[in-house]
N, C-alpha and C positions, 0 to 999 in steps of 0.2 A: 504494500500500500504506500502511496506517495505521502511523504511527510507534509502535514498541513500546518506545522507550527513554525513560528519565527522567533528569533532572538529579540530581546527587547530593543536592541539598537538597529535592527533591520526592519525595513518596511515591506519586504517581499519574502514570500516563501521560497524555498530552494527551486521548486518546479516553476514558479512564476519567473524567477530570474533566468532560468534556462529557456523558457518560452520567449522572454524578451530578447535574449541573446541571439536567437535565430534571426531576428530582424537585423541585428548587427552584421551577421554573416551574409544573408541574401541581399542586403542593400548595397553591398559592394558590386554585385552584378548589375543592379539598377543603374549605378553610376557608369559602369562600362557601356550600358545601353544608351545612356544619355550623352556620353562624351566620346569615348574611344572607338566604339563601333561605328558611329557616324563618320569619324575620320577615315576609318578603313574603307567603309562603303563609298565615301566620296572619291578616294583614290582609285578604287576598283571601277567605279562608274566612269570617271574621267578616262581611264584606260580603255573603256568600251564606248566612248563618245557620248556619255550621258552627263550633261552638265547643267549648272544653274537651276532654273525652275523645274526642268525635266528631272534633275536629281532629286529634288524634294518630292515631286510627284511619284517617282519610282519608289522611294523609301516609304512614303505614306501608304502606298498600295501594299508593300511588303508587310508593314506594321498592321495594316487592316486585315490581311490574310491571317496573320498570327492571332490577332484578337478574336476574329470570327471562329477560328478553329478551337481556341480555348473556351469561347462561349458555348460551343456545342458540347465539348467533352466534360466541362467542369461539373455540371449538375449530375451527370452520369456517375463519374467517379466519386462525387460528393455523397451520392446516395449509397454507393458501396461502402463508403467509410463509416456510415452510421451503424453497420453491422458490428457485432461484438468483436473487439480485438483487431479491427481492420485499419483504423486511422494510422497507427504507427508504421506498419509495413508499406502502406500506400504513400505516406509522407516521405519515408526514407527512400523508397524507390524513385519517386519523381525528383527528389532533391539530387540524388546521385546521378541520374541521367543529365540533369541540368549542369552539374559540376563537371562531368566529363565533356559535355558540349562546350562549356566555358573554355576548357583547355584547347579544344579543337579550333575554336574561333580565333585563337591567337596564331594559328599556323598559316603559312603562306599558301592559300588555296584560291582558285578562280572565283569569280563573282557568283556564278550559279551554285557552286558547292558551298560557298560562304552563306548564301541566302538559305539553302536547304538546312545547313547545320544550325543557323540562327533560328529558323522556324521551330525546329525540334527542341532546341535549348530553351527558347523563350516559352514555348508551350509547357515544358516540364517545370520550369521556374514558376510559372503562374499557377499550374495545377498544385504544386507543393504549397502555395499560399492558400489555396482553398482548404486543404487539410489543416494547415497552420492556423488559419482564422477559426476553423471549427473547433480546434483544440482549446480555444479561449474559455469555453463554458466548462471544460474539464479541469483547467488549471487554477481557476479562481471562482469566486462567488459573484452574484449580481451587484453587491454593494461595492465591489472593488473593480468591476469590469472596465469602467471608464479610465481609472488610474492605470491599470495594467495595459490596456490597449494603447493609451497615449504614450506610456513609457516605452512600449515596443517600437512605435514609430520614432520617438525621440532618440533613443539609443541607437536605433538603426541609422538615423541621420548622422549623428556625431561619430559613431563607431566606424562607419564605412569611410569616413574621411581619412582614417589611418592608411589603409591600402591605397586609397585614391591619391593621397599626397605622395606616397612612395612611387605610385604609377606615374604621376605627373613629373616627378624627378627623373625617372627613367626616360620618359618621353622627351624631356628637355635635353638629356644627354644625346638622344638621337637627333634632336633638332640642331645641335651644335656639332654634330658629326663624330662624337666619341664612339657611338655604336650605330649600327644600321637600324632603320625603322623595323625591319623584319625581326631582328633579335629583340628589340625593345618590346614589340607587341607579344612575342612569345613569352618573355619574362613577365610582362604585365598580366596577361591572362592566366598564366599558371599561378602567379602570386594570389590573384583574386579567387581562383578556384580553391586553393588551399585554405584561404581565409574563410570562404563559404563552408567548406567541409568541417573545419575546426569548430564552428559554431552550430553545426547541424548535429553532430554526434552526441553532445551532452543531453539535448532534449530527447533524442531518440532513445537513449539509454534509460532515462528516468520516467518518461511519460506513461501514464496509465489512463486508459479510456474509461471514465466513470459513467458516462451517459451513452447508451447504445440501444439498439434493437436486437433482440435475440436472433441468432442465426437460424435460418429455416432451410428446409430442402429447396432446391431450385433457386439458390440465392440470387443468381444473375437475373432470372426472370422476375422474381419478386422485387428486386431493386428497381427494375424498369417500371414495374406495375406501380410501386410506391411513387416513383418520380412523376409519372403521367397522371396519377390520381391525387397528387398532393393538395391541390386547391379545391378538390371535390370533397375532401374530408372536413370534418368539423374541427376547424382550427380557431383558437381564441383570436379575436380581432383580425379575422381574415381580410376584411375590407381595408383596415389601416395598414396592414403589411403590404397589400397589393399597391395601394397608393404610394406608400413609401418607396417601393421598388421602382415604380414609374418615375418618381421624383429623382431617385438615385441614378437611374438610367440617364436622365437628362443632365443633372448638374455634375455628376462625376465625369461626364464626357470632357468637360473643360479641364479638370484636374489631370486625367490620364493623357489627354492629347497634348497638353502643354508640357508634361513630363517627357512624353515619348519624342516630341518633335522640337523641343526647345533649342537644342544645338543645331539641328538641321535648319530650323527657321532662322536662327541668328546667323549661321554661316551664309545662307542665301541672301539675307538682307545686307550684310556687311560686305560680302564679296561683290555683290551687285553695285555697291557704292565705291568700288575700286580700292578697298583697303588692303594693306599688306596681309597675306595669308597667315604668316607666323604670328603677327600681332593680333589678328582676329581670333585665332585659336587660343592664344594665351589669355585674352580677355574673356572668352567664352568659358574656358576651364576654371579660371579664378572666380568668375561670377557664379558659376554653379557650385563651387566649393563654398562660397559665401552663403548661398541658399541653404546648404546642408547645416552650416554652423548656426545660422539664425533659426532654422526649423527645430533644432534641438531644444532650446529652452521654451520656444513657443508651443511645441507639442506637449511638453511637461506641464506648462501653465494651463493649457486647454484641459488637461485631466484634472488639475487642481480646481479650475473654475467650475468644472462639472459637479464638484462636490457642493459648491455653494449655489450655483445657478442651474436651471433646467438645461440639460444638454441639447434638447431640441431647439431651444432658443439660441444656444451657442452655434449650432449648425447653421441656422438661418444667417447669423452674422458672418460666418466663414464663407457661405455660398455667395452672399452679397459682396464680400471682399474679392472673391475669385471673379465675379462678374465685372468688377472694376478693373481687375488685372487684364481680362480678355479684351475689354474695350480699349484700354491703354495700348495693348499690343498692336492694335490695328494701325496706329500711327507711329509705331516704333521705327526709327531710322538711324539713330545715333548710338554709339557705344555706351554713353552715360545712361541712356534710356534702358538699355539692356541690363545694366547694373541695377538700376532702380527696380526694374521688373523682377530681377533675381531676389532682391530684398523683400518685395511684396509677396512673392511666391513663398518664400521662407516663413513669412508671418502667418499665412493662412493654410498652407499645404498640409502640415501635420495635423492640425486641428480638425479639418474637414474629413480627412481620411480616418483618423483614430476614433473620433466621436461617431462617425457614421457606422463604423464597425461595431462599437460597443452599443450604440443605440439599437442596431439590428439584433444584436445578441440578446437584448433585453425583451424583445417583442416576439421572439420565435420559440417554439418548443425545443428545449435543450437536448432532448433525446433524438432530435432530428437536425442537429446543428450542421452536420456535414451536408445533408440534403439541401437545407435552406441557404447555407453559405455558397453551395454550388449554384443554386438558383440566383443568388445575389450576384455571383460572378457572371452569369449570363447577362444580367442587366448592366453590370460594370463593363465587361469586355464588349458587349454589344454596343454600348455607348462609345467606347473607345474606337470600335470598328467604324461606326458611323462618323465619329469626329474626324479621324484621320482620313477617311474616304472623302468627306466633305472638303477638308483642306486640300486634298489632292485634286478634286474636281474643280473647285473654284480657282485654285492656283493655276491649273492647266488652262482653264478657260480664259482667265484674265492676264496670265503671265505676270502676276503680281502676288508675291507671298503674303503681303499685308492683308489683302482682301480675303485670303483663305481663313483668317481668324473671325470674320464677321459671322458666319453661321454658328461658330462655337459660342460666341457671345449670346446669340439668340437662344440656343439650347440651354445655357446656364440660366438665363433670365426666366425661361419657362419652368425650368427645374426648381427655381426658387419659389415660384408661385405654387407649383404642385406640392412641394415639400410642406409649405404652410398649411395646405389643405390636409395633407397626411397627418401633420402634427395635431391639428384640431380634432381629427377623427380619432386618433390614438388617445388623446386627452379625454375625449368624450367616453371612450370605452373604459379607460382607467377609472373615471369618476363613477361609472355605473357598475363596474365589476371588480374594482380593486386595483392594486398597483401592477404595472406592466411586468415587473420582474417576477411576480407571483403567478402570472397567468400563463407562463411558458410551459404548458404541458404538465406532466407529473414526473419530474425528475427525481432521481435519487438525491440525497442531500449533497449539495456542492461542498467543495473544500472551504472551510471557514478558517482563515488564519487567526491564530490566537496570539496573545502577546505575553505569554509566560516565559520562563527562562529555560524551557526545554531546548536542548541542543539540536542542531540540524542532523538528524539521523538518516539512516539509509532510506532511499526513496523507492 
């Protein structure tokens, strides 16, 4: 049994710490996707005659294919994960495939092979996050879920800066000719793969699935049956959950699209203005590093604020902030504007992601967390698919990267309105039926951290 006690001086249980630390590991790959992978793709595209706006269109399409594939597979594997004892092996398997793929992405391979490996790696990475998110209801209780979710994102932001800074140093060595870019990329991707692995194993070793559905004969068929009948079942506050998912689909589009295409977008804008490529790359890398550093305290603060204020109201504030970011990006044309954008993203990014995750965890049946987080991933990745595809279509049609942000702004604005409707519906349900945390099915008792002096024993 997992230890549920904490020392007096510690604010987290051992398993909560290990859950948070996985965000530190996998976030290193997120930064690779935001910075170094676009650099490699840009070089490979230029070698194949794909340049400027065509490059952004191409990479937006690739990103859209990945997100669509993940949207299809996530609820299926999420449903499997709800069966007794399945979360851990599925989580470890998807993470290991992603880690191996991370190593392969650093190797000198042609554009087509690189795209194929990237698609598989990114899919595995995202699927591992479905299992990881669904573990949240197993590693903590509903009173602490906002804090744990926020700290996951927060430590992910700051912890991933360590391999990122080392990677930037290696890239700079290549920039000044001390080593080749080929060698630099091999070292960078192996380093980040090892980092990811090191923070995966502790959680895998200690995790115990507390909430589950008993295994039955014909498990695969029954998993599909549960998935396709999920919203036909009698689920507490089904209407509120559905409206929230629609809102999430709309507003998270801006978050994921900005994260996925930030470097590509910035490179297109600044290269089009005739700026020196090396200086553009340096500014982009440092600005994104600043985003991570700012996001660290802001994500923690969002979890602290959720103790004092309603987290639904906080989400409304964060969505409104992201709407302002998207509108500002439409007119972005100067380096200083990109730096300001990086600061603003850092302020709101962690809060909107962390609190959305914990908010959803509070309104779903905990024994079906894998299934519901898989469904949530459909809406999240579906939004990202539509977002990146809209960017690609509008950019290709207008030959202007700035205009590609306009539909993203519209989706976030509508998402804000729909979330307010969902929030009102969920509050109505809570008022009539009791607290959201207590309506989530009939779970076994969650881990309840205590504050006695018991030592951290075996988990």
